[in-house]
C-alpha positions as CSV (number, residue, x, y, z in Angstrom):
1,M,-20.0,6.9,17.6
2,P,-21.1,5.1,14.8
3,A,-19.5,1.7,13.6
4,D,-18.4,3.1,10.5
5,F,-16.9,6.0,12.1
6,R,-15.1,3.4,14.1
7,A,-13.5,1.4,11.7
8,H,-12.4,4.0,9.7
9,A,-10.9,5.5,12.8
10,R,-9.0,2.2,13.5
11,T,-8.0,2.2,10.0
12,A,-6.4,5.6,10.0
13,G,-4.8,5.5,13.5
14,T,-3.3,1.8,12.1
15,A,-2.0,3.8,8.7
16,L,-0.3,6.7,11.1
17,V,1.3,3.8,13.6
18,N,2.7,2.7,10.5
19,W,4.4,5.3,9.1
20,W,5.6,6.3,12.7
21,R,7.0,2.8,12.6
22,A,8.6,3.3,9.2
23,G,10.0,6.9,9.6
24,S,11.7,5.6,13.1
25,L,13.1,2.7,11.3
26,E,14.3,5.3,8.7
27,A,15.7,7.8,11.2
28,L,17.7,4.6,13.1
29,C,19.0,3.3,9.6
30,V,20.3,7.2,8.5
31,A,21.6,7.1,12.4
32,I,23.9,4.1,11.6
33,F,25.4,5.2,8.1
34,W,26.1,8.6,9.5
35,W,27.8,7.2,12.7
36,I,30.0,4.7,10.5
37,G,30.5,7.4,7.7
38,L,31.9,9.9,10.6
39,T,33.8,7.1,12.3
40,L,35.9,6.3,9.3
41,L,36.9,9.8,8.5
42,Q,37.4,10.1,12.3
43,V,34.9,13.2,12.9
44,P,35.1,14.1,16.8
45,L,32.2,13.0,18.7
46,A,31.0,10.9,15.6
47,P,28.4,9.4,17.7
48,V,26.7,12.4,18.9
49,W,26.5,13.9,15.0
50,A,24.9,10.9,13.8
51,L,22.0,10.3,16.7
52,I,21.3,14.4,15.8
53,G,21.6,13.1,11.9
54,G,18.8,10.6,13.0
55,L,16.8,12.6,14.5
56,M,16.7,15.2,12.1
57,T,15.2,12.6,9.4
58,F,11.7,13.9,11.0
59,V,12.6,17.5,9.6
60,P,12.3,17.8,5.8
61,N,14.4,20.1,3.5
62,I,16.6,21.7,6.5
63,G,16.7,18.2,8.3
64,G,19.9,16.6,6.5
65,V,21.3,20.7,6.0
66,I,21.5,20.7,9.8
67,T,22.9,17.4,10.1
68,V,25.9,18.0,8.0
69,I,26.7,21.6,9.9
70,F,27.9,20.1,12.9
71,P,30.6,17.5,11.2
72,V,31.6,20.3,9.2
73,M,31.7,22.3,12.5
74,A,33.9,19.6,14.3
75,I,36.4,19.1,11.2
76,L,36.8,23.3,10.9
77,V,38.1,23.4,14.6
78,S,40.1,20.3,14.7
79,G,42.0,21.7,12.2
80,H,41.9,22.8,8.4
81,D,41.5,19.6,6.7
82,L,40.0,20.1,3.1
83,E,40.3,16.2,2.4
84,R,38.0,15.3,4.8
85,L,35.4,18.3,4.9
86,A,35.2,17.1,1.1
87,F,34.3,13.7,2.2
88,V,31.8,14.7,4.6
89,L,29.8,16.5,2.1
90,G,30.0,13.7,0.1
91,L,28.9,11.8,2.9
92,Y,26.1,13.7,3.1
93,A,25.0,13.7,-0.5
94,V,25.6,9.6,-0.6
95,I,23.2,9.5,2.4
96,V,20.3,12.2,0.9
97,V,20.4,10.0,-2.1
98,I,20.1,6.3,-0.8
99,D,17.0,7.6,2.4
100,Q,15.2,9.4,-0.3
101,L,15.1,7.2,-3.4
102,V,15.9,4.0,-1.7
103,L,15.4,3.4,2.6
104,Q,12.1,5.5,2.5
105,P,10.1,4.2,-0.1
106,W,11.1,0.7,0.2
107,L,9.9,1.0,3.8
108,L,7.0,2.6,3.1
109,K,6.1,-0.2,1.0
110,R,6.9,-2.6,3.9
111,T,4.6,-0.8,6.4
112,S,1.8,0.8,4.9
113,R,2.1,-0.9,1.3
114,V,2.5,2.3,-0.5
115,P,4.2,2.0,-4.2
116,I,7.8,2.8,-4.7
117,W,6.4,5.7,-7.6
118,A,4.2,7.3,-5.1
119,S,6.3,7.1,-1.9
120,I,9.0,9.4,-4.2
121,L,6.9,11.7,-6.6
122,T,4.1,12.7,-3.9
123,P,6.3,14.3,-2.1
124,I,8.1,16.1,-5.1
125,V,4.8,17.6,-5.9
126,L,3.3,18.1,-2.8
127,G,6.8,20.2,-2.1
128,I,6.3,22.0,-5.2
129,V,2.5,23.0,-4.1
130,I,2.8,23.5,-0.3
131,P,6.7,24.3,0.5
132,F,7.8,22.4,3.5
133,W,4.3,20.9,4.2
134,G,3.8,19.3,1.2
135,V,7.1,17.3,2.0
136,L,6.1,16.7,5.8
137,L,2.4,15.5,5.0
138,A,3.1,13.5,1.9
139,P,4.1,10.1,3.9
140,P,1.4,9.8,6.6
141,L,-1.2,11.0,3.9
142,L,0.0,7.9,1.2
143,A,-0.1,5.7,4.2
144,V,-3.8,6.5,5.2
145,I,-4.6,6.4,1.4
146,Y,-3.4,3.5,0.9
147,A,-4.7,2.0,4.0
148,F,-8.2,2.6,3.0
149,R,-7.3,1.4,-0.2
150,H,-6.0,-1.9,0.4
151,P,-8.1,-2.6,3.3
152,K,-7.1,-5.8,5.2
153,S,-9.6,-8.7,5.2
154,R,-11.0,-9.1,8.6
155,F,-12.5,-12.3,8.2
156,A,-10.7,-15.5,7.0
157,P,-12.7,-16.8,3.5
158,Q,-15.5,-18.9,3.4
159,A,-13.4,-21.6,2.5
160,Q,-11.5,-22.0,5.2
161,Q,-14.5,-21.6,7.8
162,T,-16.3,-24.7,6.4
163,A,-13.7,-27.2,5.8
164,W,-13.4,-29.9,7.5
165,P,-10.1,-30.7,9.8
166,A,-8.3,-34.1,8.7
167,S,-8.5,-35.6,12.1
168,N,-12.3,-34.8,12.1
169,P,-13.9,-36.8,9.2
170,P,-17.9,-36.2,8.7
171,L,-20.0,-38.9,10.3
172,P,-21.2,-41.4,7.8
173,G,-24.5,-40.2,6.0
174,R,-23.1,-36.8,6.5
175,K,-21.7,-34.9,3.1
176,P,-18.8,-32.0,4.2
177,P,-20.3,-28.7,3.2
178,G,-20.0,-27.5,-0.1
179,A,-19.8,-31.0,-1.5
180,P,-21.7,-31.6,-4.2
181,E,-25.0,-34.2,-3.4
182,I,-24.4,-37.6,-5.3
183,L,-27.3,-39.8,-5.3
184,P,-27.0,-43.8,-5.2
185,P,-27.8,-45.8,-8.1
186,E,-31.4,-47.3,-7.4
187,I,-30.9,-51.0,-6.9
188,P,-34.3,-53.1,-6.7
189,P,-35.4,-54.4,-3.7
190,P,-34.4,-58.7,-3.6
191,G,-37.1,-60.7,-5.0
192,R,-38.8,-58.0,-7.1
193,A,-36.6,-57.6,-9.7
194,D,-37.7,-57.1,-13.1
195,K,-38.1,-60.8,-14.9
196,P,-36.5,-61.3,-18.3
197,S,-39.1,-60.8,-21.1
198,A,-39.3,-63.9,-23.0
């Protein structure tokens, strides 16, 4: 297998791992948001619906809708409380906005160095061109693209490699690498100094 292909495969694999890490952190944060909100609203089985909400972040477009169905059904079964139902729908809207416009772009920027504007606009554009699949594939594609655009340097700068440590100064008669060569002034040997002219 060529070395270039292995290097490219390693870069793409690292980018996908970073995207998966960002997605997992996003799912955890969304689950915490749902758990706090549903607990404050006293919705039955709030931890279960919060766990489902975290897992549904991996399903674009319909994941949030599936998440909100269960708390709504729990409220309707427990009693016709329209005020709590309105609060649950409002909680869903707030979580979707925070997730799509703040949380996901920030996590992609931290883990994969994807600009925030790209992580917001690309899923919208791809979602229009390729419904469902565009939104699903946009984050990993962005992670891979920006991994190849900004590869990490595997080697330290040459200045750091050749720097002399402070505890090991150069020996007399030797100069550190890269230092300019300074020649000593010419001193005539003793007894052969030029005599001053009369």
